[in-house]
Structures are given as C-alpha cells and as structure tokens.
ZALUMTOR-754675 format. One record per residue (C-alpha): x, y, z; residue number from 1; residue in one letter. Coordinates in steps of 0.2 Angstrom, whole numbers, m for minus. Layout:
N
{{X Y Z} NUM "a"}
...
REM end
This chain:
201
{{470 580 294} 1 "m"}
{{473 570 311} 2 "c"}
{{492 569 308} 3 "t"}
{{493 587 303} 4 "e"}
{{484 592 319} 5 "c"}
{{500 582 328} 6 "y"}
{{512 590 317} 7 "r"}
{{505 607 322} 8 "t"}
{{504 602 340} 9 "c"}
{{523 596 340} 10 "d"}
{{528 614 336} 11 "r"}
{{515 624 346} 12 "t"}
{{506 615 360} 13 "l"}
{{504 622 376} 14 "t"}
{{495 617 392} 15 "c"}
{{481 631 389} 16 "e"}
{{477 623 370} 17 "n"}
{{479 605 373} 18 "r"}
{{461 602 379} 19 "w"}
{{455 608 362} 20 "q"}
{{466 597 351} 21 "l"}
{{463 583 362} 22 "s"}
{{446 586 360} 23 "y"}
{{445 589 341} 24 "c"}
{{454 572 338} 25 "i"}
{{444 562 352} 26 "t"}
{{429 567 343} 27 "q"}
{{435 561 325} 28 "y"}
{{439 545 334} 29 "l"}
{{421 543 343} 30 "e"}
{{414 546 325} 31 "k"}
{{424 534 316} 32 "d"}
{{432 521 327} 33 "p"}
{{442 515 311} 34 "k"}
{{453 530 311} 35 "l"}
{{462 524 327} 36 "a"}
{{477 516 316} 37 "d"}
{{479 533 307} 38 "i"}
{{477 544 322} 39 "i"}
{{489 533 332} 40 "l"}
{{503 533 319} 41 "r"}
{{502 552 317} 42 "g"}
{{505 553 335} 43 "l"}
{{521 542 335} 44 "i"}
{{526 551 319} 45 "k"}
{{526 568 327} 46 "y"}
{{531 562 345} 47 "w"}
{{541 576 355} 48 "p"}
{{555 565 358} 49 "h"}
{{567 581 364} 50 "t"}
{{553 590 376} 51 "n"}
{{549 580 391} 52 "s"}
{{533 591 396} 53 "s"}
{{526 589 379} 54 "k"}
{{529 570 381} 55 "e"}
{{520 569 395} 56 "v"}
{{504 578 387} 57 "m"}
{{506 566 373} 58 "f"}
{{505 551 385} 59 "l"}
{{490 559 392} 60 "n"}
{{482 561 375} 61 "e"}
{{488 542 370} 62 "l"}
{{477 535 385} 63 "e"}
{{462 544 381} 64 "e"}
{{465 538 363} 65 "l"}
{{468 520 368} 66 "l"}
{{452 522 378} 67 "e"}
{{442 523 363} 68 "l"}
{{452 510 352} 69 "t"}
{{445 493 346} 70 "q"}
{{455 478 349} 71 "s"}
{{459 474 330} 72 "p"}
{{464 492 327} 73 "d"}
{{475 492 342} 74 "f"}
{{484 476 335} 75 "a"}
{{487 484 320} 76 "k"}
{{499 497 329} 77 "v"}
{{503 488 343} 78 "a"}
{{523 485 340} 79 "e"}
{{528 503 333} 80 "p"}
{{517 510 347} 81 "l"}
{{525 500 360} 82 "f"}
{{543 502 355} 83 "r"}
{{540 521 358} 84 "l"}
{{531 517 376} 85 "i"}
{{547 507 380} 86 "a"}
{{559 522 375} 87 "r"}
{{547 533 388} 88 "c"}
{{547 519 401} 89 "i"}
{{567 521 400} 90 "n"}
{{566 540 400} 91 "s"}
{{579 548 412} 92 "p"}
{{565 562 415} 93 "h"}
{{555 552 430} 94 "f"}
{{539 560 425} 95 "q"}
{{537 554 408} 96 "v"}
{{544 537 413} 97 "a"}
{{530 536 427} 98 "e"}
{{517 543 415} 99 "r"}
{{521 529 403} 100 "a"}
{{520 515 417} 101 "l"}
{{503 523 423} 102 "f"}
{{496 516 408} 103 "l"}
{{495 499 416} 104 "w"}
{{483 506 428} 105 "n"}
{{468 509 414} 106 "n"}
{{460 491 415} 107 "e"}
{{453 494 398} 108 "y"}
{{471 498 390} 109 "i"}
{{477 481 399} 110 "v"}
{{464 472 391} 111 "s"}
{{470 476 375} 112 "l"}
{{488 473 379} 113 "i"}
{{483 456 385} 114 "a"}
{{476 452 368} 115 "k"}
{{491 457 360} 116 "s"}
{{505 451 373} 117 "r"}
{{514 441 361} 118 "d"}
{{519 456 350} 119 "v"}
{{520 468 365} 120 "i"}
{{530 459 380} 121 "l"}
{{545 455 368} 122 "p"}
{{546 473 362} 123 "v"}
{{544 479 382} 124 "l"}
{{554 467 392} 125 "y"}
{{572 474 389} 126 "p"}
{{566 492 394} 127 "a"}
{{556 485 410} 128 "l"}
{{572 474 415} 129 "e"}
{{583 489 412} 130 "a"}
{{572 500 425} 131 "n"}
{{574 488 438} 132 "t"}
{{593 490 439} 133 "t"}
{{598 507 430} 134 "k"}
{{583 519 433} 135 "h"}
{{588 531 446} 136 "w"}
{{569 533 453} 137 "n"}
{{562 524 465} 138 "s"}
{{544 527 461} 139 "t"}
{{548 521 443} 140 "v"}
{{557 506 450} 141 "h"}
{{539 502 460} 142 "g"}
{{529 505 446} 143 "l"}
{{541 494 434} 144 "t"}
{{540 480 446} 145 "f"}
{{520 480 446} 146 "n"}
{{521 479 426} 147 "v"}
{{531 465 427} 148 "q"}
{{521 456 439} 149 "k"}
{{506 460 429} 150 "l"}
{{514 452 413} 151 "f"}
{{520 437 423} 152 "m"}
{{502 433 430} 153 "d"}
{{496 437 412} 154 "m"}
{{506 425 404} 155 "d"}
{{521 416 414} 156 "a"}
{{526 405 398} 157 "r"}
{{529 420 388} 158 "l"}
{{536 429 402} 159 "w"}
{{550 414 404} 160 "e"}
{{552 413 386} 161 "d"}
{{556 433 385} 162 "c"}
{{569 431 399} 163 "t"}
{{578 418 392} 164 "q"}
{{579 426 375} 165 "r"}
{{584 443 384} 166 "h"}
{{597 432 395} 167 "k"}
{{605 426 378} 168 "l"}
{{605 442 370} 169 "n"}
{{614 449 384} 170 "m"}
{{627 435 384} 171 "e"}
{{629 437 366} 172 "r"}
{{633 455 367} 173 "c"}
{{643 453 382} 174 "s"}
{{653 440 372} 175 "s"}
{{654 453 358} 176 "i"}
{{661 466 368} 177 "c"}
{{674 454 377} 178 "m"}
{{680 450 360} 179 "s"}
{{682 467 354} 180 "d"}
{{693 471 369} 181 "v"}
{{704 456 367} 182 "c"}
{{706 461 349} 183 "v"}
{{711 479 355} 184 "c"}
{{724 472 368} 185 "m"}
{{731 462 354} 186 "h"}
{{733 472 341} 187 "a"}
{{751 478 335} 188 "k"}
{{754 495 335} 189 "p"}
{{756 503 319} 190 "p"}
{{773 504 311} 191 "v"}
{{779 521 309} 192 "p"}
{{782 526 290} 193 "s"}
{{800 530 284} 194 "l"}
{{795 547 281} 195 "l"}
{{789 547 300} 196 "a"}
{{806 540 304} 197 "v"}
{{816 552 295} 198 "l"}
{{806 568 299} 199 "s"}
{{810 563 320} 200 "r"}
{{827 563 316} 201 "g"}
REM end
C-alpha cells in the first residue's frame, strides 16, 4: 500500500496534495514503526529523478519519515538511501543539493547517521569531495563543508580512511585514463583494404 502511494506520487504529486499523502504515510509509520524499511525502500524505488521540484518534495517527505524511524530499521536501508542522497547532493539543481544537505541540520537524523557512519561515509565521501570543487553554487559549497566538518568531528579516523581510499581510487582512475590516451596515440592507423585502394583509383 505504501509503495503504491509513491508510485502514484511519482506521476501526479502537486504542492496542493502533497501534504495529504505525507500525512497518510506518516500515520502508517507512527502506528507501526517496523514499516520504516518498506516505506523508505518505496520512496527510493519511485524517486522522481528527472523532476527537480518533486525531488525537493520527496526530500521533505524523507526528513519527516526519518524522524519517525528507529535506528535498527534505519541501518537496514542506510546504504541504498545514502547512495540516493549522494546523487542529490551532487545535483546541478542547487535547490535539490541544498535540501539534501539540510538533512544534517536535523539532530535526530544526525544521530542515526552517526550510528551507521561506517556504512554511510564511504558512500557519501566522493559526493562531498566533488561538491567542494565542482558545484557551481556557493551556498551548496558552504553546506558541504559543514557536513564534512561534522563527519570529521564524528570520527576522524574513519574520515582519514575514506580520504586515503578516495585518493587511491582517483589515482587509479587517472592512471587508467592516461594508459588509454597512450594506447590511442600509439595505435597504428588501419591499413586500407585492397578494394578501398582500387576504388580510389
């Protein structure tokens, strides 16, 4: 039932009826907190990737749902959920990126993240690092730095591990790209076939 709500939401949600759907789903979760895993996976499955205004609405809904989610249920869905949030953080639409980063202003959500940081930070680190140099919006830059500092203060050793891992991955990717360039530069031009030579004549 809850996932069907999100299927409908993905096609028809407007600002006017969003609060009704939100109320309905949060009522389900309040009555049975164990539904959190199912509801959050439904949200991920029907995420409106191509509609920025709906993405902002879904991020609003996500925050309300996470406020009602218990830590064990959050841990079950943390990895796929934060892969989605990482994509939102890197969104070129600044309102999507900004709204995703605002999740770290919620103390309860930060407490959930802290308990699952070993899973979440390795997923998020590349997105946060990319934002510091590649995102065009200055507000998004500031929010990204705040989230990075929060993770550093939360677990400095884990942050350093993720930093080193990311550095190695970037060096490996750079090496592969350079190898591909060298192969292309030294590749011999194709030998024309006899038929092609004769046809030119």
